[in-house]
Structures are given as structure tokens and as C-alpha cells.
Chimera marker file (.cmm) of the C-alpha trace (Angstrom):
<marker_set name="trace">
<marker id="1" x="58.471" y="133.047" z="123.918" r="1" g="1" b="0" radius="0.5"/>
<marker id="2" x="58.558" y="131.474" z="120.478" r="1" g="1" b="0" radius="0.5"/>
<marker id="3" x="56.837" y="133.250" z="117.598" r="1" g="1" b="0" radius="0.5"/>
<marker id="4" x="53.444" y="132.026" z="116.407" r="1" g="1" b="0" radius="0.5"/>
<marker id="5" x="52.316" y="132.828" z="112.878" r="1" g="1" b="0" radius="0.5"/>
<marker id="6" x="49.903" y="131.751" z="110.210" r="1" g="1" b="0" radius="0.5"/>
<marker id="7" x="52.563" y="129.790" z="108.349" r="1" g="1" b="0" radius="0.5"/>
<marker id="8" x="52.504" y="129.954" z="104.559" r="1" g="1" b="0" radius="0.5"/>
<marker id="9" x="55.069" y="128.760" z="102.015" r="1" g="1" b="0" radius="0.5"/>
<marker id="10" x="55.803" y="132.374" z="101.096" r="1" g="1" b="0" radius="0.5"/>
<marker id="11" x="56.400" y="133.343" z="104.740" r="1" g="1" b="0" radius="0.5"/>
<marker id="12" x="58.603" y="130.295" z="105.363" r="1" g="1" b="0" radius="0.5"/>
<marker id="13" x="60.746" y="131.054" z="102.301" r="1" g="1" b="0" radius="0.5"/>
<marker id="14" x="61.196" y="134.651" z="103.475" r="1" g="1" b="0" radius="0.5"/>
<marker id="15" x="62.403" y="133.733" z="106.989" r="1" g="1" b="0" radius="0.5"/>
<marker id="16" x="66.031" y="134.685" z="107.591" r="1" g="1" b="0" radius="0.5"/>
<marker id="17" x="68.664" y="132.416" z="109.134" r="1" g="1" b="0" radius="0.5"/>
<marker id="18" x="68.703" y="133.209" z="112.880" r="1" g="1" b="0" radius="0.5"/>
<marker id="19" x="71.704" y="133.559" z="115.228" r="1" g="1" b="0" radius="0.5"/>
<marker id="20" x="70.404" y="130.585" z="117.199" r="1" g="1" b="0" radius="0.5"/>
<marker id="21" x="67.842" y="127.868" z="116.561" r="1" g="1" b="0" radius="0.5"/>
<marker id="22" x="64.388" y="129.405" z="116.366" r="1" g="1" b="0" radius="0.5"/>
<marker id="23" x="61.001" y="127.711" z="116.236" r="1" g="1" b="0" radius="0.5"/>
<marker id="24" x="57.988" y="129.265" z="114.521" r="1" g="1" b="0" radius="0.5"/>
<marker id="25" x="54.710" y="127.772" z="115.688" r="1" g="1" b="0" radius="0.5"/>
<marker id="26" x="51.779" y="127.362" z="113.324" r="1" g="1" b="0" radius="0.5"/>
<marker id="27" x="48.637" y="129.293" z="114.142" r="1" g="1" b="0" radius="0.5"/>
<marker id="28" x="46.404" y="126.527" z="112.724" r="1" g="1" b="0" radius="0.5"/>
<marker id="29" x="47.721" y="123.288" z="114.277" r="1" g="1" b="0" radius="0.5"/>
<marker id="30" x="48.588" y="123.358" z="117.998" r="1" g="1" b="0" radius="0.5"/>
<marker id="31" x="52.181" y="122.271" z="118.631" r="1" g="1" b="0" radius="0.5"/>
<marker id="32" x="53.276" y="122.239" z="114.970" r="1" g="1" b="0" radius="0.5"/>
<marker id="33" x="56.482" y="124.181" z="114.491" r="1" g="1" b="0" radius="0.5"/>
<marker id="34" x="59.085" y="124.975" z="111.894" r="1" g="1" b="0" radius="0.5"/>
<marker id="35" x="62.571" y="124.909" z="113.376" r="1" g="1" b="0" radius="0.5"/>
<marker id="36" x="65.317" y="126.922" z="111.683" r="1" g="1" b="0" radius="0.5"/>
<marker id="37" x="68.933" y="126.367" z="112.706" r="1" g="1" b="0" radius="0.5"/>
<marker id="38" x="71.885" y="128.758" z="112.564" r="1" g="1" b="0" radius="0.5"/>
<marker id="39" x="72.973" y="127.031" z="109.329" r="1" g="1" b="0" radius="0.5"/>
<marker id="40" x="69.590" y="127.688" z="107.694" r="1" g="1" b="0" radius="0.5"/>
<marker id="41" x="68.254" y="124.120" z="107.911" r="1" g="1" b="0" radius="0.5"/>
<marker id="42" x="64.447" y="124.087" z="108.219" r="1" g="1" b="0" radius="0.5"/>
<marker id="43" x="62.575" y="121.121" z="109.677" r="1" g="1" b="0" radius="0.5"/>
<marker id="44" x="59.125" y="120.322" z="111.003" r="1" g="1" b="0" radius="0.5"/>
<marker id="45" x="58.350" y="119.213" z="114.522" r="1" g="1" b="0" radius="0.5"/>
<marker id="46" x="55.311" y="118.627" z="116.680" r="1" g="1" b="0" radius="0.5"/>
<marker id="47" x="55.199" y="119.274" z="120.410" r="1" g="1" b="0" radius="0.5"/>
<marker id="48" x="52.503" y="117.431" z="122.345" r="1" g="1" b="0" radius="0.5"/>
<marker id="49" x="51.842" y="116.038" z="125.806" r="1" g="1" b="0" radius="0.5"/>
<marker id="50" x="51.506" y="112.341" z="126.472" r="1" g="1" b="0" radius="0.5"/>
<marker id="51" x="51.047" y="110.912" z="129.970" r="1" g="1" b="0" radius="0.5"/>
<marker id="52" x="51.858" y="114.314" z="131.426" r="1" g="1" b="0" radius="0.5"/>
<marker id="53" x="55.213" y="114.635" z="129.644" r="1" g="1" b="0" radius="0.5"/>
<marker id="54" x="56.078" y="116.929" z="126.764" r="1" g="1" b="0" radius="0.5"/>
<marker id="55" x="57.231" y="115.098" z="123.635" r="1" g="1" b="0" radius="0.5"/>
<marker id="56" x="58.691" y="116.310" z="120.331" r="1" g="1" b="0" radius="0.5"/>
<marker id="57" x="58.042" y="114.327" z="117.177" r="1" g="1" b="0" radius="0.5"/>
<marker id="58" x="60.149" y="115.118" z="114.125" r="1" g="1" b="0" radius="0.5"/>
<marker id="59" x="58.032" y="115.292" z="110.990" r="1" g="1" b="0" radius="0.5"/>
<marker id="60" x="60.749" y="115.854" z="108.401" r="1" g="1" b="0" radius="0.5"/>
<marker id="61" x="62.863" y="118.381" z="106.580" r="1" g="1" b="0" radius="0.5"/>
<marker id="62" x="61.119" y="121.381" z="105.001" r="1" g="1" b="0" radius="0.5"/>
<marker id="63" x="62.528" y="120.515" z="101.566" r="1" g="1" b="0" radius="0.5"/>
<marker id="64" x="61.087" y="116.979" z="101.721" r="1" g="1" b="0" radius="0.5"/>
<marker id="65" x="57.855" y="117.714" z="103.618" r="1" g="1" b="0" radius="0.5"/>
<marker id="66" x="55.598" y="120.545" z="102.481" r="1" g="1" b="0" radius="0.5"/>
<marker id="67" x="53.563" y="122.714" z="104.833" r="1" g="1" b="0" radius="0.5"/>
<marker id="68" x="50.414" y="120.865" z="103.742" r="1" g="1" b="0" radius="0.5"/>
<marker id="69" x="52.004" y="117.462" z="104.450" r="1" g="1" b="0" radius="0.5"/>
<marker id="70" x="53.418" y="118.647" z="107.793" r="1" g="1" b="0" radius="0.5"/>
<marker id="71" x="49.946" y="119.761" z="108.873" r="1" g="1" b="0" radius="0.5"/>
<marker id="72" x="48.504" y="116.422" z="107.778" r="1" g="1" b="0" radius="0.5"/>
<marker id="73" x="51.161" y="114.464" z="109.700" r="1" g="1" b="0" radius="0.5"/>
<marker id="74" x="50.632" y="116.664" z="112.754" r="1" g="1" b="0" radius="0.5"/>
<marker id="75" x="46.856" y="116.116" z="112.670" r="1" g="1" b="0" radius="0.5"/>
<marker id="76" x="47.358" y="112.340" z="112.406" r="1" g="1" b="0" radius="0.5"/>
<marker id="77" x="49.787" y="112.358" z="115.335" r="1" g="1" b="0" radius="0.5"/>
<marker id="78" x="47.457" y="114.471" z="117.482" r="1" g="1" b="0" radius="0.5"/>
<marker id="79" x="44.607" y="112.096" z="116.611" r="1" g="1" b="0" radius="0.5"/>
<marker id="80" x="46.749" y="109.209" z="117.886" r="1" g="1" b="0" radius="0.5"/>
<marker id="81" x="47.471" y="111.101" z="121.114" r="1" g="1" b="0" radius="0.5"/>
<marker id="82" x="43.739" y="111.624" z="121.669" r="1" g="1" b="0" radius="0.5"/>
<marker id="83" x="43.258" y="107.855" z="121.309" r="1" g="1" b="0" radius="0.5"/>
<marker id="84" x="46.007" y="106.925" z="123.792" r="1" g="1" b="0" radius="0.5"/>
<marker id="85" x="48.756" y="106.196" z="121.271" r="1" g="1" b="0" radius="0.5"/>
<marker id="86" x="52.118" y="107.899" z="121.665" r="1" g="1" b="0" radius="0.5"/>
<marker id="87" x="53.241" y="108.650" z="118.075" r="1" g="1" b="0" radius="0.5"/>
<marker id="88" x="56.892" y="109.034" z="119.084" r="1" g="1" b="0" radius="0.5"/>
<marker id="89" x="56.964" y="105.628" z="120.766" r="1" g="1" b="0" radius="0.5"/>
<marker id="90" x="55.153" y="104.072" z="117.797" r="1" g="1" b="0" radius="0.5"/>
<marker id="91" x="57.726" y="105.578" z="115.394" r="1" g="1" b="0" radius="0.5"/>
<marker id="92" x="60.625" y="104.193" z="117.457" r="1" g="1" b="0" radius="0.5"/>
<marker id="93" x="59.001" y="100.752" z="117.683" r="1" g="1" b="0" radius="0.5"/>
<marker id="94" x="58.379" y="100.668" z="113.924" r="1" g="1" b="0" radius="0.5"/>
<marker id="95" x="62.000" y="101.579" z="113.246" r="1" g="1" b="0" radius="0.5"/>
<marker id="96" x="63.261" y="98.926" z="115.708" r="1" g="1" b="0" radius="0.5"/>
<marker id="97" x="60.961" y="96.235" z="114.310" r="1" g="1" b="0" radius="0.5"/>
<marker id="98" x="62.112" y="96.902" z="110.756" r="1" g="1" b="0" radius="0.5"/>
<marker id="99" x="65.754" y="96.779" z="111.827" r="1" g="1" b="0" radius="0.5"/>
<marker id="100" x="65.240" y="93.452" z="113.578" r="1" g="1" b="0" radius="0.5"/>
<marker id="101" x="63.340" y="92.065" z="110.575" r="1" g="1" b="0" radius="0.5"/>
<marker id="102" x="66.187" y="93.040" z="108.238" r="1" g="1" b="0" radius="0.5"/>
<marker id="103" x="68.798" y="91.616" z="110.579" r="1" g="1" b="0" radius="0.5"/>
<marker id="104" x="66.902" y="88.329" z="110.967" r="1" g="1" b="0" radius="0.5"/>
<marker id="105" x="66.555" y="88.030" z="107.186" r="1" g="1" b="0" radius="0.5"/>
<marker id="106" x="70.245" y="88.678" z="106.686" r="1" g="1" b="0" radius="0.5"/>
<marker id="107" x="71.140" y="86.048" z="109.292" r="1" g="1" b="0" radius="0.5"/>
<marker id="108" x="68.852" y="83.535" z="107.584" r="1" g="1" b="0" radius="0.5"/>
<marker id="109" x="70.282" y="84.277" z="104.136" r="1" g="1" b="0" radius="0.5"/>
<marker id="110" x="73.945" y="84.304" z="105.137" r="1" g="1" b="0" radius="0.5"/>
<marker id="111" x="74.165" y="81.672" z="107.860" r="1" g="1" b="0" radius="0.5"/>
<marker id="112" x="71.104" y="79.543" z="108.523" r="1" g="1" b="0" radius="0.5"/>
<marker id="113" x="70.417" y="78.399" z="104.950" r="1" g="1" b="0" radius="0.5"/>
<marker id="114" x="74.101" y="77.600" z="104.308" r="1" g="1" b="0" radius="0.5"/>
<marker id="115" x="74.248" y="75.358" z="107.382" r="1" g="1" b="0" radius="0.5"/>
<marker id="116" x="71.235" y="73.327" z="106.174" r="1" g="1" b="0" radius="0.5"/>
<marker id="117" x="72.655" y="72.737" z="102.681" r="1" g="1" b="0" radius="0.5"/>
<link id1="1" id2="2" r="1" g="1" b="0" radius="0.2"/>
<link id1="2" id2="3" r="1" g="1" b="0" radius="0.2"/>
<link id1="3" id2="4" r="1" g="1" b="0" radius="0.2"/>
<link id1="4" id2="5" r="1" g="1" b="0" radius="0.2"/>
<link id1="5" id2="6" r="1" g="1" b="0" radius="0.2"/>
<link id1="6" id2="7" r="1" g="1" b="0" radius="0.2"/>
<link id1="7" id2="8" r="1" g="1" b="0" radius="0.2"/>
<link id1="8" id2="9" r="1" g="1" b="0" radius="0.2"/>
<link id1="9" id2="10" r="1" g="1" b="0" radius="0.2"/>
<link id1="10" id2="11" r="1" g="1" b="0" radius="0.2"/>
<link id1="11" id2="12" r="1" g="1" b="0" radius="0.2"/>
<link id1="12" id2="13" r="1" g="1" b="0" radius="0.2"/>
<link id1="13" id2="14" r="1" g="1" b="0" radius="0.2"/>
<link id1="14" id2="15" r="1" g="1" b="0" radius="0.2"/>
<link id1="15" id2="16" r="1" g="1" b="0" radius="0.2"/>
<link id1="16" id2="17" r="1" g="1" b="0" radius="0.2"/>
<link id1="17" id2="18" r="1" g="1" b="0" radius="0.2"/>
<link id1="18" id2="19" r="1" g="1" b="0" radius="0.2"/>
<link id1="19" id2="20" r="1" g="1" b="0" radius="0.2"/>
<link id1="20" id2="21" r="1" g="1" b="0" radius="0.2"/>
<link id1="21" id2="22" r="1" g="1" b="0" radius="0.2"/>
<link id1="22" id2="23" r="1" g="1" b="0" radius="0.2"/>
<link id1="23" id2="24" r="1" g="1" b="0" radius="0.2"/>
<link id1="24" id2="25" r="1" g="1" b="0" radius="0.2"/>
<link id1="25" id2="26" r="1" g="1" b="0" radius="0.2"/>
<link id1="26" id2="27" r="1" g="1" b="0" radius="0.2"/>
<link id1="27" id2="28" r="1" g="1" b="0" radius="0.2"/>
<link id1="28" id2="29" r="1" g="1" b="0" radius="0.2"/>
<link id1="29" id2="30" r="1" g="1" b="0" radius="0.2"/>
<link id1="30" id2="31" r="1" g="1" b="0" radius="0.2"/>
<link id1="31" id2="32" r="1" g="1" b="0" radius="0.2"/>
<link id1="32" id2="33" r="1" g="1" b="0" radius="0.2"/>
<link id1="33" id2="34" r="1" g="1" b="0" radius="0.2"/>
<link id1="34" id2="35" r="1" g="1" b="0" radius="0.2"/>
<link id1="35" id2="36" r="1" g="1" b="0" radius="0.2"/>
<link id1="36" id2="37" r="1" g="1" b="0" radius="0.2"/>
<link id1="37" id2="38" r="1" g="1" b="0" radius="0.2"/>
<link id1="38" id2="39" r="1" g="1" b="0" radius="0.2"/>
<link id1="39" id2="40" r="1" g="1" b="0" radius="0.2"/>
<link id1="40" id2="41" r="1" g="1" b="0" radius="0.2"/>
<link id1="41" id2="42" r="1" g="1" b="0" radius="0.2"/>
<link id1="42" id2="43" r="1" g="1" b="0" radius="0.2"/>
<link id1="43" id2="44" r="1" g="1" b="0" radius="0.2"/>
<link id1="44" id2="45" r="1" g="1" b="0" radius="0.2"/>
<link id1="45" id2="46" r="1" g="1" b="0" radius="0.2"/>
<link id1="46" id2="47" r="1" g="1" b="0" radius="0.2"/>
<link id1="47" id2="48" r="1" g="1" b="0" radius="0.2"/>
<link id1="48" id2="49" r="1" g="1" b="0" radius="0.2"/>
<link id1="49" id2="50" r="1" g="1" b="0" radius="0.2"/>
<link id1="50" id2="51" r="1" g="1" b="0" radius="0.2"/>
<link id1="51" id2="52" r="1" g="1" b="0" radius="0.2"/>
<link id1="52" id2="53" r="1" g="1" b="0" radius="0.2"/>
<link id1="53" id2="54" r="1" g="1" b="0" radius="0.2"/>
<link id1="54" id2="55" r="1" g="1" b="0" radius="0.2"/>
<link id1="55" id2="56" r="1" g="1" b="0" radius="0.2"/>
<link id1="56" id2="57" r="1" g="1" b="0" radius="0.2"/>
<link id1="57" id2="58" r="1" g="1" b="0" radius="0.2"/>
<link id1="58" id2="59" r="1" g="1" b="0" radius="0.2"/>
<link id1="59" id2="60" r="1" g="1" b="0" radius="0.2"/>
<link id1="60" id2="61" r="1" g="1" b="0" radius="0.2"/>
<link id1="61" id2="62" r="1" g="1" b="0" radius="0.2"/>
<link id1="62" id2="63" r="1" g="1" b="0" radius="0.2"/>
<link id1="63" id2="64" r="1" g="1" b="0" radius="0.2"/>
<link id1="64" id2="65" r="1" g="1" b="0" radius="0.2"/>
<link id1="65" id2="66" r="1" g="1" b="0" radius="0.2"/>
<link id1="66" id2="67" r="1" g="1" b="0" radius="0.2"/>
<link id1="67" id2="68" r="1" g="1" b="0" radius="0.2"/>
<link id1="68" id2="69" r="1" g="1" b="0" radius="0.2"/>
<link id1="69" id2="70" r="1" g="1" b="0" radius="0.2"/>
<link id1="70" id2="71" r="1" g="1" b="0" radius="0.2"/>
<link id1="71" id2="72" r="1" g="1" b="0" radius="0.2"/>
<link id1="72" id2="73" r="1" g="1" b="0" radius="0.2"/>
<link id1="73" id2="74" r="1" g="1" b="0" radius="0.2"/>
<link id1="74" id2="75" r="1" g="1" b="0" radius="0.2"/>
<link id1="75" id2="76" r="1" g="1" b="0" radius="0.2"/>
<link id1="76" id2="77" r="1" g="1" b="0" radius="0.2"/>
<link id1="77" id2="78" r="1" g="1" b="0" radius="0.2"/>
<link id1="78" id2="79" r="1" g="1" b="0" radius="0.2"/>
<link id1="79" id2="80" r="1" g="1" b="0" radius="0.2"/>
<link id1="80" id2="81" r="1" g="1" b="0" radius="0.2"/>
<link id1="81" id2="82" r="1" g="1" b="0" radius="0.2"/>
<link id1="82" id2="83" r="1" g="1" b="0" radius="0.2"/>
<link id1="83" id2="84" r="1" g="1" b="0" radius="0.2"/>
<link id1="84" id2="85" r="1" g="1" b="0" radius="0.2"/>
<link id1="85" id2="86" r="1" g="1" b="0" radius="0.2"/>
<link id1="86" id2="87" r="1" g="1" b="0" radius="0.2"/>
<link id1="87" id2="88" r="1" g="1" b="0" radius="0.2"/>
<link id1="88" id2="89" r="1" g="1" b="0" radius="0.2"/>
<link id1="89" id2="90" r="1" g="1" b="0" radius="0.2"/>
<link id1="90" id2="91" r="1" g="1" b="0" radius="0.2"/>
<link id1="91" id2="92" r="1" g="1" b="0" radius="0.2"/>
<link id1="92" id2="93" r="1" g="1" b="0" radius="0.2"/>
<link id1="93" id2="94" r="1" g="1" b="0" radius="0.2"/>
<link id1="94" id2="95" r="1" g="1" b="0" radius="0.2"/>
<link id1="95" id2="96" r="1" g="1" b="0" radius="0.2"/>
<link id1="96" id2="97" r="1" g="1" b="0" radius="0.2"/>
<link id1="97" id2="98" r="1" g="1" b="0" radius="0.2"/>
<link id1="98" id2="99" r="1" g="1" b="0" radius="0.2"/>
<link id1="99" id2="100" r="1" g="1" b="0" radius="0.2"/>
<link id1="100" id2="101" r="1" g="1" b="0" radius="0.2"/>
<link id1="101" id2="102" r="1" g="1" b="0" radius="0.2"/>
<link id1="102" id2="103" r="1" g="1" b="0" radius="0.2"/>
<link id1="103" id2="104" r="1" g="1" b="0" radius="0.2"/>
<link id1="104" id2="105" r="1" g="1" b="0" radius="0.2"/>
<link id1="105" id2="106" r="1" g="1" b="0" radius="0.2"/>
<link id1="106" id2="107" r="1" g="1" b="0" radius="0.2"/>
<link id1="107" id2="108" r="1" g="1" b="0" radius="0.2"/>
<link id1="108" id2="109" r="1" g="1" b="0" radius="0.2"/>
<link id1="109" id2="110" r="1" g="1" b="0" radius="0.2"/>
<link id1="110" id2="111" r="1" g="1" b="0" radius="0.2"/>
<link id1="111" id2="112" r="1" g="1" b="0" radius="0.2"/>
<link id1="112" id2="113" r="1" g="1" b="0" radius="0.2"/>
<link id1="113" id2="114" r="1" g="1" b="0" radius="0.2"/>
<link id1="114" id2="115" r="1" g="1" b="0" radius="0.2"/>
<link id1="115" id2="116" r="1" g="1" b="0" radius="0.2"/>
<link id1="116" id2="117" r="1" g="1" b="0" radius="0.2"/>
</marker_set>
């Protein structure tokens, strides 16, 4: 069983580096967890169910994403789940679309416009 606690910045800073990856679940937001690796890296994640399957959405590194921001992101993701949107799939699609857009622009700039000239 993974520990559940009322996560605070003070508590998070006091957590020791474990022997193996450990997840501390937030008492306020269901599924929100702080994962700490053996090397001391701390990152936020959100566990949720979508279409009967458990999913894990990464919310960011503890240094870059505060507890307040992690809770906000988790609430937004859970809101999406309630409205039939899988936040993990949406994140992957956004990343793929941006990659394709950048690649198409590069092709246009490097090849297509030179052929026309």
C-alpha cells in the first residue's frame, strides 16, 4: 500500500530518498501522487481510470511544478475525465500535432519554396 498524506511543501521537502521508487498520494485530490526515485528525483503524477483502464498522467517535476500547480493540473485532468476526454491521449495528440506542424514547416522552408523559385 502506498502512503497517503496531506501533502504540504514542508512535508515534501522533508521526505527522505527511498531505497526504491515510492509514491505519496495526496489526501485532497484523488489519484494525485508525488513519486520519489532512489536518486531523489521528485515528480508529480495522476492516476485515473478511463474506459475501465488505469492511466498515469505525468504532471511535471517537483522543482518546476509546485504543489498548488500540481493540484490545479490534476483537477483539470479529472474534470476532462468526467467529460469523456482522456487527458493522456489528448497530451500525446497535442505533442504529435506540434511535431508534425514543425516538420511540415521545415519541409516547406527547406525544400518546397526552393523548388518554386
